[in-house]
PADO-930233 format. One line per 8 residues: number of its first residue (from 1); their letters; for each residue x negated, y, z of C-alpha. Coordinates in pm, 1 decimal. Each point is the difference from the previous one (the first is absolute). Example, Ala and Ser with C-alpha at 12.3 -4.5 7.8 and 13.67 -1.06 7.14 Angstrom:
<nodes>
1> AS> -1230.0,-450.0,780.0 | -137.0,344.0,-66.0
</nodes>
This chain:
<nodes>
1> MLKQHLQF> -3202.7,4002.6,-13608.9 | 400.9,18.9,-15.4 | 163.8,-184.0,-283.1 | 388.2,29.0,-62.5 | 164.8,-320.7,-155.5 | 320.7,-167.8,-59.9 | 79.7,-336.8,188.6 | 330.8,-203.8,-75.1
9> KLSQKLSP> 117.1,-235.4,280.5 | 342.6,-162.6,79.6 | 128.7,46.6,351.8 | 331.6,-37.0,165.2 | 167.1,267.2,168.3 | 306.9,-49.3,210.3 | 304.6,219.6,-84.1 | 178.1,217.5,279.2
17> QQIQLMKL> 305.3,-243.6,-39.9 | -229.3,-299.9,51.2 | -142.1,135.9,298.3 | 352.4,88.4,128.6 | 124.1,-347.2,-61.9 | -286.1,-155.4,171.4 | 86.1,225.3,303.8 | 354.5,-103.1,4.4
25> IQLPTQAF> -120.1,-374.9,4.6 | -210.3,64.8,286.2 | 286.2,141.7,201.6 | 141.0,-192.8,258.3 | 376.9,30.3,31.3 | 58.9,277.5,254.3 | -234.9,231.1,-197.6 | 145.0,-94.3,-324.9
33> EQRLKQEL> 326.3,121.0,159.8 | -179.5,347.7,62.4 | -156.7,9.5,-352.4 | 362.1,-69.6,-170.5 | 156.1,266.4,220.5 | -278.3,227.8,-92.7 | 41.1,-53.0,-362.5 | 408.4,37.1,11.6
41> EENPALEG> -64.9,327.2,168.4 | -248.3,139.7,-253.6 | 135.8,-136.7,-312.8 | 365.7,114.8,-58.3 | 27.4,-227.2,-317.0 | -45.6,-296.9,205.1 | 314.7,-122.1,216.8 | 61.3,-297.6,219.6
49> GKEESSSP> 288.8,-255.6,26.4 | 208.7,-141.0,-283.9 | 97.9,177.1,-294.6 | 371.4,29.3,-59.4 | 35.8,-13.1,-381.8 | -260.9,-115.4,-257.8 | -359.2,-57.7,28.1 | -138.7,377.0,27.2
57> EDDYGDIY> -335.2,-174.1,-118.5 | 192.8,-98.0,-322.3 | 68.6,388.7,-42.9 | -350.9,125.9,72.5 | -127.8,-267.0,-232.6 | 213.3,146.6,-292.0 | -85.6,358.9,109.0 | -368.6,-78.5,20.1
65> EGDSDNES> -51.5,-223.4,-317.6 | 260.9,112.1,-225.6 | 203.6,-249.8,-223.7 | 123.1,-39.8,-352.3 | 309.9,229.9,49.4 | -169.7,275.0,254.5 | -317.7,172.5,-78.6 | -253.2,-12.6,298.4
73> INTDDINI> 1.6,310.2,227.3 | -350.7,85.8,-147.6 | 34.4,361.2,-162.8 | -251.1,164.2,-252.0 | -152.3,213.1,289.1 | 39.1,-220.1,279.3 | -256.1,-298.9,-0.1 | 107.3,-284.7,279.6
81> DDYLSDDE> -350.0,-155.3,-40.0 | -137.3,279.2,183.2 | 197.1,-20.7,320.0 | -71.9,-355.4,14.4 | -416.2,25.7,-41.9 | -186.1,-57.3,308.4 | -50.3,397.3,29.9 | 358.8,45.5,33.4
89> IPDYRTKT> 111.4,-250.0,240.6 | 207.2,155.5,260.5 | -221.5,73.8,334.5 | 205.9,-200.9,226.2 | -95.1,-320.8,-177.7 | -373.9,62.2,6.5 | -38.0,92.2,347.2 | -100.5,-243.3,250.2
97> SNYSVDDD> 198.5,145.0,324.0 | 223.1,-290.9,40.3 | -47.5,-243.7,273.7 | -279.3,-253.9,-98.6 | -276.3,-172.0,205.8 | -287.1,172.3,-233.3 | 140.1,357.4,59.1 | -193.1,256.3,174.9
105> EKSVPYAA> 278.5,155.1,192.3 | 204.3,-248.8,228.7 | 207.4,228.6,206.8 | 246.8,-197.6,211.9 | 260.7,204.9,205.0 | -32.7,-47.3,340.7 | 328.6,-33.6,258.1 | 13.1,292.6,228.6
113> GTSFNQYL> -142.8,-100.1,370.2 | -253.3,80.2,252.5 | -311.4,-93.9,-58.5 | -233.9,-197.4,253.4 | -173.8,302.5,105.1 | 262.8,213.1,60.2 | 183.4,-295.0,187.2 | -277.6,2.5,246.2
121> LNQLNTVY> 8.3,401.2,35.6 | 347.2,-17.8,72.8 | -77.7,-243.4,282.3 | -247.7,252.4,109.9 | 247.8,273.9,56.7 | 146.1,-175.6,283.8 | -324.3,0.4,174.2 | -155.9,339.9,192.5
129> LSDEEWAI> -333.4,94.1,-121.8 | -198.6,312.1,23.9 | -42.9,188.0,-340.2 | -353.6,-153.9,-29.3 | 117.1,-342.1,74.0 | 278.5,55.7,-253.0 | -240.0,99.1,-253.4 | -258.0,-297.3,56.8
137> AEFLVGSV> 300.1,-219.3,18.5 | 148.6,120.6,-350.7 | -343.0,-46.1,-115.0 | -34.1,-367.3,95.2 | 339.2,-74.0,-113.7 | -105.3,121.8,-342.0 | -278.9,-244.3,-7.1 | 196.3,-297.8,66.6
145> DESGYIRR> 18.3,-232.4,-334.0 | 253.1,-186.7,-158.0 | -98.8,-299.4,213.9 | 32.4,199.9,317.2 | -356.3,30.5,86.7 | -253.5,289.8,45.8 | -323.4,-107.2,-178.4 | -212.5,293.6,66.1
153> PLSDIMDD> -239.2,67.3,301.2 | 133.0,244.3,273.0 | -345.8,197.8,-80.7 | 119.5,69.7,-358.4 | 340.6,101.5,120.3 | -165.5,225.0,231.2 | -201.9,164.0,-270.4 | 315.6,34.5,-229.5
161> LAFTQNIY> 179.0,175.3,299.3 | -245.7,225.9,26.5 | -63.6,99.7,-383.1 | 358.7,-44.8,-114.2 | 207.6,82.1,283.6 | -221.5,216.8,209.0 | 31.3,-212.4,288.8 | -307.1,-55.1,236.2
169> TEEKTIER> 31.0,-253.1,199.4 | -158.1,-336.5,154.2 | 25.8,-357.1,-102.9 | 142.3,-100.1,346.4 | 272.4,242.3,-43.3 | 100.2,-154.0,-342.1 | -37.8,-345.8,155.5 | 267.8,84.4,273.7
177> VLGIVQEL> 237.8,151.2,-263.6 | -49.2,-296.5,-204.0 | 109.2,-211.6,293.3 | 334.9,212.8,-18.3 | 21.9,-60.3,-367.8 | -39.2,-378.3,56.7 | 298.6,-24.8,245.7 | 222.4,90.5,-326.1
185> DPPGVAAR> 206.4,-247.4,-187.4 | -65.6,-226.2,-183.8 | -227.1,-178.8,261.5 | -364.8,-6.3,-98.5 | 4.5,332.7,-206.7 | -308.3,219.5,1.8 | -222.7,-299.3,95.2 | -361.5,29.1,-159.5
193> SLEECLII> -46.3,-376.8,-32.3 | 181.3,-341.1,5.5 | -120.3,-72.5,347.1 | 131.5,330.1,136.7 | 350.6,-27.6,-196.8 | 65.8,-327.8,128.3 | -114.3,101.6,373.0 | 236.1,308.6,-21.2
201> QLKRRETH> 269.5,-239.6,-103.6 | -59.0,-254.6,296.1 | -9.9,258.1,261.8 | 355.6,131.0,-76.4 | 134.4,-358.3,54.7 | 97.1,-136.5,310.0 | -239.6,-109.4,234.3 | -69.7,-388.6,-20.1
209> PSVELAIA> -308.5,-228.6,72.0 | -6.9,-82.0,-373.2 | 6.4,364.3,-118.2 | -252.6,99.2,251.3 | -213.9,-260.6,-132.8 | 62.5,88.7,-334.3 | -119.2,339.6,76.3 | -314.4,-142.3,169.1
217> ILEKSFEQ> -92.7,-210.9,-317.5 | 44.1,296.8,-229.4 | -205.2,227.4,238.8 | -291.6,-204.4,81.8 | 9.4,-286.7,-299.6 | 143.7,157.8,-289.8 | -277.9,-132.3,-244.3 | 37.5,-366.6,140.7
225> FTKKHYKK> 383.7,13.9,-30.1 | -14.0,133.3,-373.7 | -263.1,-288.6,-96.4 | 244.3,-263.6,215.4 | -276.0,-107.1,196.9 | 261.5,-136.0,264.6 | -259.0,-222.6,180.8 | -203.9,305.7,76.2
233> LVQRHGIS> 333.7,191.5,124.1 | 77.1,-260.9,249.8 | -333.0,-1.6,142.8 | -41.6,359.1,30.8 | 310.8,62.3,150.8 | 22.5,-312.0,200.5 | 374.9,-83.7,-119.7 | 151.3,-330.9,-125.7
241> EEELKEAI> 92.2,-52.1,-361.8 | 365.9,55.6,68.8 | -45.9,320.0,138.0 | -223.0,110.7,-282.8 | 269.4,-125.4,-227.6 | 275.8,223.6,156.1 | -260.7,309.1,5.2 | 3.2,-82.2,-349.8
249> SEIEKLNP> 340.7,6.9,-52.5 | 54.6,332.3,139.5 | -240.3,151.9,-252.8 | 138.9,-141.5,-280.1 | 332.2,151.5,81.6 | -176.4,352.0,-57.6 | 4.6,206.9,-280.2 | -344.3,90.7,-166.9
257> KPGGSYSG> 135.2,253.6,-219.1 | 225.9,217.2,201.1 | 51.8,256.4,-254.9 | 157.2,-277.4,-232.0 | 278.1,-37.1,232.8 | 135.7,352.1,-35.5 | 333.2,-39.3,-187.9 | 57.1,383.8,-118.5
265> NNRIVEHV> 235.6,90.9,-271.1 | -288.5,53.0,-232.3 | -91.8,-326.4,-81.1 | 77.0,-121.4,-320.6 | 167.6,-355.1,-40.1 | -48.8,-184.0,-334.6 | 259.9,-217.6,-140.3 | -96.7,-255.4,-246.3
273> VPDFSIRI> 266.1,-21.0,-278.9 | -96.9,-354.2,-187.8 | -11.5,68.0,-386.8 | 68.0,-372.3,-72.9 | 199.4,-302.3,164.2 | -41.5,-370.9,-20.1 | 234.3,-230.9,96.3 | 38.6,-372.5,-36.0
281> VDGELELT> 325.3,-103.3,-155.0 | 46.8,-362.9,-67.6 | -368.8,-100.7,46.7 | -99.2,263.1,-275.0 | -150.6,326.5,42.2 | 205.7,333.9,-71.5 | -169.7,340.8,-48.5 | 206.2,317.1,28.9
289> LNGRNAPE> -140.3,346.9,-59.3 | 135.5,243.0,267.1 | 325.6,212.6,-162.0 | -157.6,327.2,108.2 | -291.5,-49.9,-276.5 | 278.6,-30.8,-279.3 | 189.9,339.7,-5.3 | 255.6,77.5,-246.9
297> LHVSREYS> -99.2,282.0,-202.8 | 126.9,149.4,-316.4 | -97.7,301.5,-229.2 | 226.3,310.9,56.5 | 296.4,-0.4,-255.9 | 36.0,406.6,77.5 | -369.3,51.6,-129.4 | 90.6,-227.5,-302.8
305> NMLKGYKD> 277.1,200.8,-83.5 | -220.2,313.3,-3.7 | -209.2,-143.9,-282.5 | 286.6,-70.9,-174.7 | 114.2,345.7,55.1 | -333.7,129.9,-127.1 | 16.8,-204.6,-315.2 | 360.2,87.1,-103.6
313> SKNKSKSQ> -64.8,360.8,72.8 | -66.0,205.8,-357.1 | -205.5,297.2,164.7 | -291.1,-130.2,207.0 | -152.1,286.5,207.0 | -341.9,-3.2,147.3 | 138.5,-35.6,370.5 | 201.9,-290.0,-147.6
321> KDTVLFIK> -302.2,-162.5,-125.9 | -202.9,37.7,300.6 | 296.5,-152.8,210.9 | 0.2,-287.9,-232.1 | -368.7,-68.8,54.9 | 88.1,12.4,362.7 | 305.8,-253.1,-24.9 | -228.5,-213.2,-219.8
329> QKLDAAKW> -283.1,-18.1,230.9 | 241.9,-97.6,304.7 | 206.3,-277.8,-241.4 | -327.2,-134.0,-88.5 | -141.1,-38.6,353.6 | 337.6,-116.9,144.6 | -9.6,-309.4,-270.5 | -351.1,-57.7,57.8
337> FIDAIRQR> 41.5,-32.4,406.3 | 299.7,-228.0,-70.8 | -205.3,-230.2,-224.8 | -295.6,15.4,273.8 | 251.0,-106.8,285.4 | 75.2,-292.9,-237.5 | -346.4,-102.0,-53.5 | -84.4,53.0,376.4
345> QQTLYITM> 298.0,-249.7,65.2 | -123.7,-219.5,-258.9 | -373.6,-19.2,119.1 | 70.9,-20.6,335.6 | 234.5,-317.4,-22.6 | -227.6,-151.7,-258.4 | -286.4,36.6,235.7 | 152.7,-117.9,325.5
353> NAIMQYQR> 152.9,-301.6,-170.6 | -345.5,-88.2,-120.4 | -109.2,-9.1,349.7 | 295.7,-192.0,127.4 | -50.8,-261.9,-238.1 | -391.5,-9.1,57.8 | 77.4,-32.3,367.0 | 310.5,-242.5,-38.8
361> EYFLTGDE> -105.1,-257.9,277.0 | -59.9,261.4,241.9 | 327.2,197.4,-55.8 | 174.3,-328.1,19.8 | -120.5,-116.7,325.0 | -160.8,302.2,174.1 | -320.2,-183.0,74.6 | -298.4,241.1,-31.5
369> RNLRPMIL> -210.6,-305.7,-76.0 | 207.6,-24.3,-342.3 | -136.1,321.6,-100.5 | -198.4,-41.2,-298.2 | -310.4,184.9,-106.1 | 116.3,283.9,-210.8 | -188.7,336.5,-112.6 | 147.9,286.6,-189.3
377> KDIADEID> -132.6,-133.2,-346.2 | 192.6,-323.4,57.1 | 312.4,181.4,0.6 | -90.6,245.5,-260.8 | -79.9,-281.5,-230.1 | 314.1,-158.6,51.8 | 242.5,330.5,-103.2 | -258.2,118.0,-246.8
385> MDVSTVSR> -59.8,322.4,190.9 | -301.1,204.6,105.4 | -139.4,-84.7,350.9 | 60.4,372.6,110.6 | 372.0,-45.9,-78.8 | 8.1,-331.5,234.2 | -195.9,190.0,271.8 | 222.6,285.8,-9.4
393> VANSKYVD> 347.4,-242.3,64.1 | -202.1,-181.0,271.3 | -159.6,255.7,191.8 | 312.4,230.1,91.0 | 274.4,-263.6,-24.6 | 193.6,-209.3,280.9 | 191.7,-338.8,-53.1 | 266.2,-135.6,206.8
401> TPYGTKLI> -54.6,-346.7,49.0 | 177.0,-294.1,237.5 | -323.2,22.2,201.8 | -23.1,388.5,53.2 | -50.3,310.9,-219.4 | -374.1,5.7,-121.8 | -201.8,222.5,-180.2 | -54.6,-149.6,-366.7
409> KDYFSESM> -362.6,29.1,7.9 | -42.0,-203.3,295.6 | 89.2,-310.3,-224.8 | -342.4,66.3,-180.1 | -293.3,-170.3,104.7 | -358.7,-147.7,-114.2 | -63.9,-361.3,-59.2 | -236.0,-250.8,137.1
417> KNEQGEDV> -56.0,-377.0,-66.3 | 71.7,-268.1,256.3 | -184.8,-314.5,15.9 | 191.0,-140.1,-267.6 | -113.2,264.3,-239.4 | 368.6,148.8,11.9 | 46.9,385.6,-10.4 | 179.5,103.2,362.9
425> STKEIKKI> 90.9,344.1,100.7 | -163.1,182.3,239.3 | 325.6,65.6,205.0 | 11.7,-370.4,25.9 | -331.8,-28.3,162.0 | 73.3,323.4,217.6 | 337.6,-172.7,105.6 | -167.4,-312.2,131.3
433> LETVIQNE> -255.7,206.8,179.1 | 255.8,178.0,170.7 | 165.9,-320.0,84.4 | -319.1,-162.7,155.7 | -57.1,325.5,202.0 | 349.4,18.0,138.1 | -51.3,-353.2,126.6 | -333.5,16.8,148.1
441> EKKKPLTD> -58.7,-42.8,342.6 | 36.4,345.7,166.8 | -272.3,-69.5,261.3 | -268.4,-139.3,-265.8 | 71.2,230.2,-319.6 | -144.3,-167.5,-345.0 | -300.9,200.2,-151.8 | -35.2,74.1,-342.9
449> DKLAKILK> -238.2,-289.0,-32.2 | 254.5,-236.6,135.0 | 294.4,156.6,-191.5 | -231.8,-71.9,-323.5 | -45.4,-357.6,107.0 | 353.4,-49.2,65.5 | 117.2,150.8,-345.3 | -271.5,-208.4,-154.1
457> EKGYPIAR> 161.8,-319.3,138.4 | 328.2,121.5,-150.5 | -134.5,19.8,-348.8 | -97.9,369.7,-18.6 | -403.2,15.8,-1.0 | -47.9,355.7,72.8 | -285.1,172.5,183.7 | 12.9,146.7,353.1
465> RTVAKYRE> -35.7,355.9,-142.4 | 291.0,-24.9,-224.0 | 187.3,-168.8,336.0 | -103.5,341.3,162.1 | 134.0,204.4,-298.5 | 347.9,-160.3,19.2 | 31.5,60.2,353.7 | -61.9,328.8,-10.0
473> QLGISVAR> 236.8,61.5,-284.1 | 270.0,-182.4,216.6 | -74.2,214.5,276.0 | -133.8,-265.3,218.9 | -278.9,62.7,281.5 | -297.3,-184.8,43.9 | -11.2,-325.3,220.0 | -117.4,191.8,273.7
481> LRKQI> 266.6,253.6,-3.1 | 260.1,-264.6,-43.5 | -72.8,-146.2,341.8 | 265.8,-44.9,291.7 | -5.1,-124.8,345.8
</nodes>
């Protein structure tokens, strides 16, 4: 049976202004500049640069609030509160089309240039091919992925040629044309496997005993080579360790992803702009916020004067009343944006300063072993802000330090206790683990079990599986794959 009843409950709801402020805090310097530029273009009541005369904000305050000598601009038939309500907020202040990591649309303008596939097709134009061969070659080039490989069986390509191009051919014909495509630059392109890619590159090199041996190893003992079973390779090919070392040296010079070597103009180059800078001055840390995050903005005096003119006029037409509502919306939006920019600057500085002081020893020495365990809540409690606010600052901002430009979130880490019961950062353990592996004997790399024992001897009692996890996070291979001759 259906019943109707009333239920009262308290709930928090973010206003559009609060949402926009959080988005502003989240933006790194370059994206913030784009957001600022967009706001200046959309709101004529907002102007950049210094105001020449008296503060326009004071003028705006007088017009907006009124004083003892001048009555408020409110009239009997214009309710100012109406245009300030949530329902009447200007559209551009509630849209989320500005740059932000949580937006759905992330369009990035690509520089004009030749694509990788077009680059290959341009080379094909210099090769004499029949109409059928050209169609097959064009289809094969279209099947090359970004890494430079064709990862589909020739039988599937043969079927697609028949169904989509109305070309009926045989696998051996496709393979012959594929050989032509594989002669294009960069060397190794259109290979169907890593093995084939490396062999193609070697065959295009000058003939040399070490090159010929490298080809033989890849053709006959590829699995043993990938698993670094060097003793088996020496026995199987009847060679010395020195000859094997020279052959492996030739293979290590090859490019496993030939598509990645293409340097067309359509590649996007990202430049990191530090949002903060930390310097050591007379033994003390000095924090500065990138000046591009602190633009000079003011409310348009021209728009303020328009409101004054409306207030002074005796006959107020309907069109004038509509105009004044528009002006008041723009002025209010401009004043809010200026306040939001100031709050953004303050939030960024306070948050980064707390992080700097928390990691004082690290920023003074640059030694990662001095990084203290630090989580978002530690900083949030320190500055009395929400964890989500700290996260927005840490996840998208960079800081320029005497030891390089780093992403702020890299300074956060979990903790564990050492044998003395002290909390130590997992980053400290990873740094020690990395150092131990760098200094290991390359002919007999340390297994995860041995690494765990070494760390325990150094006062860090962690399990083998934890060592394996940290090793993988550092991008270091297992012992077998780190082995060298």
